PASEBA-1860 file (N, C-alpha, C; in nm, 3 decimals):
! residues 61
1> MDIRYLIV> 2.443/2.496/-3.397/2.516/2.473/-3.274/2.418/2.463/-3.159 ~ 2.442/2.369/-3.075/2.354/2.347/-2.961/2.381/2.451/-2.853 ~ 2.277/2.496/-2.788/2.289/2.601/-2.687/2.369/2.553/-2.565 ~ 2.372/2.422/-2.543/2.448/2.370/-2.428/2.597/2.397/-2.442 ~ 2.649/2.390/-2.564/2.791/2.419/-2.585/2.821/2.564/-2.552 ~ 2.731/2.652/-2.586/2.750/2.793/-2.556/2.744/2.819/-2.406 ~ 2.653/2.753/-2.338/2.640/2.773/-2.194/2.764/2.721/-2.121 ~ 2.814/2.607/-2.163/2.932/2.550/-2.097/3.059/2.625/-2.136
9> GAPFIIAF> 3.071/2.666/-2.259/3.194/2.727/-2.307/3.206/2.876/-2.284 ~ 3.095/2.943/-2.257/3.098/3.088/-2.241/3.190/3.135/-2.128 ~ 3.189/3.075/-2.011/3.282/3.122/-1.906/3.428/3.110/-1.946 ~ 3.463/3.006/-2.020/3.602/2.990/-2.063/3.640/3.094/-2.167 ~ 3.548/3.124/-2.256/3.574/3.226/-2.358/3.588/3.363/-2.292 ~ 3.501/3.393/-2.197/3.508/3.521/-2.125/3.638/3.531/-2.047 ~ 3.678/3.422/-1.980/3.803/3.423/-1.902/3.924/3.441/-1.993 ~ 3.920/3.382/-2.112/4.030/3.397/-2.207/4.047/3.541/-2.249
17> FYTLFWLK> 3.937/3.606/-2.289/3.947/3.745/-2.332/3.977/3.839/-2.216 ~ 3.930/3.807/-2.097/3.961/3.887/-1.979/4.110/3.880/-1.947 ~ 4.168/3.761/-1.963/4.312/3.746/-1.942/4.390/3.824/-2.046 ~ 4.348/3.816/-2.172/4.416/3.894/-2.276/4.407/4.043/-2.249 ~ 4.292/4.089/-2.199/4.274/4.230/-2.168/4.376/4.275/-2.064 ~ 4.391/4.199/-1.955/4.484/4.239/-1.849/4.629/4.226/-1.893 ~ 4.660/4.125/-1.972/4.797/4.113/-2.023/4.833/4.231/-2.111 ~ 4.738/4.275/-2.193/4.764/4.392/-2.277/4.778/4.517/-2.191
25> KWGAFNSS> 4.695/4.528/-2.088/4.699/4.646/-2.001/4.832/4.652/-1.924 ~ 4.885/4.537/-1.885/5.011/4.533/-1.811/5.133/4.542/-1.902 ~ 5.113/4.542/-2.033/5.223/4.560/-2.126/5.293/4.432/-2.167 ~ 5.224/4.319/-2.161/5.287/4.192/-2.196/5.312/4.180/-2.346 ~ 5.241/4.255/-2.428/5.254/4.244/-2.572/5.335/4.357/-2.633 ~ 5.398/4.440/-2.550/5.482/4.547/-2.602/5.608/4.487/-2.661 ~ 5.641/4.528/-2.781/5.758/4.471/-2.849/5.884/4.552/-2.823 ~ 5.875/4.667/-2.757/5.994/4.747/-2.732/6.070/4.687/-2.614
33> MDDHPKKM> 6.192/4.646/-2.642/6.276/4.582/-2.539/6.390/4.674/-2.499 ~ 6.374/4.806/-2.512/6.482/4.898/-2.483/6.512/4.906/-2.334 ~ 6.409/4.891/-2.251/6.430/4.906/-2.108/6.468/4.775/-2.040 ~ 6.476/4.666/-2.117/6.514/4.537/-2.060/6.657/4.504/-2.102 ~ 6.730/4.436/-2.015/6.865/4.396/-2.055/6.860/4.291/-2.165 ~ 6.959/4.295/-2.252/6.961/4.204/-2.366/6.999/4.062/-2.323 ~ 7.081/4.050/-2.221/7.129/3.919/-2.181/7.138/3.914/-2.030 ~ 7.099/3.802/-1.975/7.110/3.786/-1.830/7.247/3.729/-1.797
41> NPKNNSLQ> 7.319/3.797/-1.710/7.451/3.752/-1.668/7.447/3.718/-1.520 ~ 7.481/3.595/-1.484/7.486/3.563/-1.341/7.600/3.639/-1.273 ~ 7.572/3.695/-1.157/7.672/3.777/-1.089/7.773/3.692/-1.013 ~ 7.726/3.584/-0.950/7.814/3.506/-0.866/7.802/3.360/-0.906 ~ 7.880/3.319/-1.002/7.867/3.184/-1.057/7.987/3.100/-1.015 ~ 8.000/3.075/-0.885/8.111/2.995/-0.837/8.070/2.848/-0.832 ~ 8.167/2.761/-0.850/8.140/2.619/-0.850/8.098/2.570/-0.713 ~ 8.152/2.630/-0.608/8.119/2.587/-0.472/7.970/2.606/-0.444
49> ENFIIENI> 7.913/2.718/-0.485/7.771/2.743/-0.462/7.685/2.645/-0.542 ~ 7.726/2.611/-0.663/7.651/2.515/-0.743/7.651/2.378/-0.679 ~ 7.764/2.337/-0.623/7.771/2.207/-0.558/7.686/2.203/-0.432 ~ 7.680/2.314/-0.359/7.597/2.318/-0.238/7.451/2.301/-0.277 ~ 7.408/2.369/-0.381/7.268/2.359/-0.424/7.239/2.217/-0.473 ~ 7.333/2.156/-0.547/7.311/2.020/-0.593/7.302/1.923/-0.477 ~ 7.384/1.942/-0.375/7.382/1.852/-0.260/7.252/1.862/-0.182 ~ 7.191/1.978/-0.182/7.064/1.992/-0.111/6.958/1.904/-0.176
57> FLTKN> 6.954/1.902/-0.309/6.849/1.830/-0.378/6.883/1.682/-0.398 ~ 7.009/1.642/-0.386/7.045/1.505/-0.412/7.056/1.419/-0.287 ~ 7.050/1.480/-0.169/7.061/1.400/-0.047/6.933/1.322/-0.024 ~ 6.949/1.201/0.034/6.834/1.116/0.063/6.805/1.120/0.211 ~ 6.678/1.121/0.246/6.638/1.121/0.387/6.596/0.983/0.429
END
């Protein structure tokens, strides 16, 4: 293997493992889902609010 590949690729490899380290530290890989809700339920799902949001994005200027 040429040393140039190692010089160019080393920062990316280090950044990858550094990201994995912090994700593990923050608990991203914990498989226990007891403290999380099983299903997300929208609290206020009225049709009027949905139409208002759609009209905001569909209007032309």
